[in-house]
N, CA and C of each residue as an Amber inpcrd file, in Angstrom:
protein
   207
   0.5040000 -29.0860000   2.2900000   0.2180000 -28.0070000   1.3520000
   1.4900000 -27.1620000   1.2040000   1.8710000 -26.8920000  -0.0370000
   3.0860000 -26.1150000  -0.2510000   2.8000000 -24.6100000  -0.1680000
   3.8590000 -23.8310000  -0.2520000   3.7360000 -22.3790000  -0.0570000
   2.8780000 -21.7170000  -1.1250000   3.0060000 -22.1710000  -2.3810000
   2.2050000 -21.5360000  -3.4410000   0.7150000 -21.7760000  -3.2080000
   0.3570000 -22.9750000  -2.7170000  -1.0460000 -23.2450000  -2.3940000
  -1.5250000 -22.3430000  -1.2560000  -0.6820000 -22.1670000  -0.2510000
  -1.0340000 -21.2890000   0.8690000  -1.2050000 -19.8530000   0.3940000
  -0.2960000 -19.4090000  -0.4610000  -0.3890000 -18.0430000  -0.9880000
  -1.6680000 -17.8490000  -1.7960000  -1.9850000 -18.8250000  -2.6310000
  -3.1930000 -18.7330000  -3.4520000  -4.4240000 -18.6470000  -2.5550000
  -4.5090000 -19.5280000  -1.5780000  -5.6720000 -19.5100000  -0.6770000
  -5.7690000 -18.2010000   0.0860000  -4.6310000 -17.7230000   0.5830000
  -4.6410000 -16.4840000   1.3620000  -5.0520000 -15.3000000   0.4870000
  -4.4450000 -15.1740000  -0.6810000  -4.7690000 -14.0530000  -1.5660000
  -6.2000000 -14.1440000  -2.0890000  -6.6660000 -15.3600000  -2.3210000
  -8.0460000 -15.5400000  -2.7590000  -9.0140000 -15.0430000  -1.6800000
  -8.7080000 -15.3510000  -0.4240000  -9.5390000 -14.8770000   0.6900000
  -9.4830000 -13.3470000   0.7840000  -8.2920000 -12.7800000   0.6080000
  -8.1430000 -11.3230000   0.6380000  -8.9700000 -10.6890000  -0.4790000
  -8.9510000 -11.2840000  -1.6550000  -9.7480000 -10.7670000  -2.7760000
 -11.2370000 -10.7900000  -2.4450000 -11.6910000 -11.8800000  -1.8550000
 -13.1010000 -11.9570000  -1.4610000 -13.4510000 -10.8680000  -0.4570000
 -12.5950000 -10.6870000   0.5390000 -12.8520000  -9.6670000   1.5610000
 -12.8230000  -8.2620000   0.9610000 -11.8640000  -8.0120000   0.0970000
 -11.7510000  -6.6970000  -0.5270000 -12.9410000  -6.4270000  -1.4490000
 -13.4130000  -7.4480000  -2.1360000 -14.6000000  -7.2930000  -2.9820000
 -15.8150000  -6.9290000  -2.1360000 -15.9300000  -7.5280000  -0.9660000
 -17.0490000  -7.2060000  -0.0780000 -16.9500000  -5.7590000   0.4080000
 -15.7410000  -5.3200000   0.7360000 -15.5400000  -3.9370000   1.1660000
 -15.9110000  -2.9780000   0.0350000 -15.4910000  -3.2880000  -1.1770000
 -15.8350000  -2.4350000  -2.3220000 -17.3440000  -2.3600000  -2.5010000
 -18.0000000  -3.4900000  -2.3760000 -19.4640000  -3.5100000  -2.4950000
 -20.0980000  -2.6470000  -1.4050000 -19.6240000  -2.8040000  -0.1780000
 -20.1840000  -2.0340000   0.9360000 -19.9920000  -0.5320000   0.7340000
 -18.8190000  -0.1460000   0.2810000 -18.5560000   1.2780000   0.0370000
 -19.4550000   1.8010000  -1.0830000 -19.6470000   0.9870000  -2.1040000
 -20.4800000   1.4100000  -3.2370000 -21.9280000   1.6650000  -2.8250000
 -22.3280000   1.1320000  -1.6960000 -23.7050000   1.3150000  -1.2350000
 -23.9050000   2.6670000  -0.5390000 -22.8220000   3.3960000  -0.2880000
 -22.9340000   4.6930000   0.3800000 -23.0300000   5.8180000  -0.6460000
 -23.4020000   6.9920000  -0.1760000 -23.4240000   8.1850000  -1.0170000
 -22.2480000   9.1130000  -0.7060000 -21.3430000   8.6670000   0.1610000
 -20.2290000   9.5090000   0.5870000 -19.1880000   9.6290000  -0.5260000
 -18.8680000  10.8470000  -0.9190000 -17.9520000  11.0630000  -2.0340000
 -16.5190000  10.6860000  -1.6890000 -16.1190000  10.8370000  -0.4360000
 -14.7670000  10.4540000  -0.0300000 -14.6210000   8.9260000  -0.1220000
 -15.6350000   8.2150000   0.3330000 -15.6120000   6.7550000   0.2450000
 -15.5580000   6.3030000  -1.2130000 -16.3060000   6.9850000  -2.0670000
 -16.3000000   6.6200000  -3.4860000 -14.9510000   6.9170000  -4.1370000
 -14.2780000   7.9690000  -3.6860000 -12.9360000   8.2550000  -4.1980000
 -11.9690000   7.1430000  -3.7820000 -12.0860000   6.6730000  -2.5590000
 -11.2390000   5.5740000  -2.0810000 -11.5680000   4.2810000  -2.8190000
 -12.8060000   4.1420000  -3.2340000 -13.2510000   2.9400000  -3.9230000
 -12.4540000   2.7090000  -5.2110000 -12.1060000   3.7680000  -5.9020000
 -11.3230000   3.6430000  -7.1330000  -9.9940000   2.9520000  -6.8380000
  -9.3370000   3.3750000  -5.7700000  -8.0660000   2.7680000  -5.3740000
  -8.2670000   1.3150000  -4.9530000  -9.2790000   1.0620000  -4.1690000
  -9.5430000  -0.3020000  -3.7040000  -9.8660000  -1.2360000  -4.8630000
 -10.6350000  -0.7620000  -5.8250000 -10.9540000  -1.5930000  -6.9830000
  -9.7030000  -1.9080000  -7.7940000  -8.7880000  -0.9480000  -7.8890000
  -7.5140000  -1.1900000  -8.5700000  -6.6890000  -2.2350000  -7.8430000
  -6.6620000  -2.1410000  -6.5170000  -5.9490000  -3.1410000  -5.7170000
  -6.5710000  -4.5160000  -5.9090000  -7.8830000  -4.5760000  -5.9250000
  -8.5810000  -5.8400000  -6.1060000  -8.2400000  -6.4470000  -7.4660000
  -8.2500000  -5.6370000  -8.5110000  -7.8860000  -6.1290000  -9.8370000
  -6.4690000  -6.6940000  -9.8470000  -5.5310000  -5.9580000  -9.2360000
  -4.1360000  -6.4100000  -9.1950000  -3.9940000  -7.7290000  -8.4350000
  -4.6510000  -7.8360000  -7.2920000  -4.5680000  -9.0630000  -6.5070000
  -5.1930000 -10.2440000  -7.2300000  -6.3140000 -10.0210000  -7.8860000
  -6.9670000 -11.1060000  -8.6300000  -6.0830000 -11.5660000  -9.7900000
  -5.4080000 -10.6300000 -10.4470000  -4.4780000 -10.9960000 -11.5080000
  -3.3320000 -11.8270000 -10.9460000  -2.8590000 -11.4760000  -9.7610000
  -1.7680000 -12.2260000  -9.1380000  -2.2170000 -13.6390000  -8.7840000
  -3.4190000 -13.7870000  -8.2800000  -3.9470000 -15.1220000  -7.9720000
  -4.0040000 -15.9530000  -9.2540000  -4.4530000 -15.3510000 -10.3390000
  -4.5020000 -16.0550000 -11.6250000  -3.1080000 -16.4660000 -12.0700000
  -2.1300000 -15.5780000 -11.9060000  -0.7440000 -15.9020000 -12.2630000
  -0.2280000 -17.0710000 -11.4260000  -0.4890000 -17.0390000 -10.1200000
  -0.0250000 -18.1170000  -9.2540000  -0.6770000 -19.4460000  -9.6200000
  -1.9480000 -19.4150000  -9.9510000  -2.6330000 -20.6470000 -10.3690000
  -2.0300000 -21.1830000 -11.6670000  -1.7030000 -20.2900000 -12.5900000
  -1.0750000 -20.7200000 -13.8430000   0.3130000 -21.3080000 -13.5950000
   1.0740000 -20.6850000 -12.7100000   2.3930000 -21.2080000 -12.3590000
   2.2530000 -22.5980000 -11.7570000   1.3160000 -22.7440000 -10.8520000
   1.0810000 -24.0390000 -10.2030000   0.7140000 -25.0970000 -11.2470000
  -0.1420000 -24.7410000 -12.1890000  -0.5680000 -25.6730000 -13.2320000
   0.6060000 -26.1050000 -14.1070000   1.4310000 -25.1410000 -14.5240000
   2.5730000 -25.4470000 -15.3840000   3.5810000 -26.3220000 -14.6430000
   3.8460000 -26.0090000 -13.3850000   4.7750000 -26.8190000 -12.5960000
   4.2590000 -28.2500000 -12.4860000   2.9650000 -28.4060000 -12.2490000
   2.3750000 -29.7460000 -12.1470000   2.4880000 -30.4900000 -13.4700000
   2.2720000 -29.7850000 -14.5750000   2.3890000 -30.4170000 -15.8910000
   3.8250000 -30.8700000 -16.1560000   4.7810000 -30.0350000 -15.7920000
   6.1960000 -30.3850000 -15.9870000   6.5680000 -31.5880000 -15.1150000
   6.1120000 -31.5840000 -13.8870000   6.4020000 -32.7140000 -12.9930000
   5.7940000 -33.9990000 -13.5350000   4.5670000 -33.9260000 -14.0250000
   3.8960000 -35.1060000 -14.5710000   4.5840000 -35.6000000 -15.8310000
   5.0750000 -34.6710000 -16.6280000   5.7530000 -35.0270000 -17.8710000
   7.0930000 -35.6790000 -17.5940000   7.8010000 -35.1810000 -16.5820000
   9.1180000 -35.7100000 -16.2350000   9.0360000 -37.0050000 -15.4170000
   7.9590000 -37.1630000 -14.6850000   7.9120000 -38.2760000 -13.7450000
   7.0810000 -39.3830000 -14.2050000
């Protein structure tokens, strides 16, 4: 497995864990936790976008390799 595959798997797992944390926080009535939730949701969005970018890079590289080889 190459580094981009490892990065994708690792970040995908982090996104899953962060999504669970966001869900858990959303179940509380604590206003401080809800304020932190805004930041966590932003981080989750950014990480998910990065995973999508890495998957697209991986796909394009594979297409180029297949076309050349």
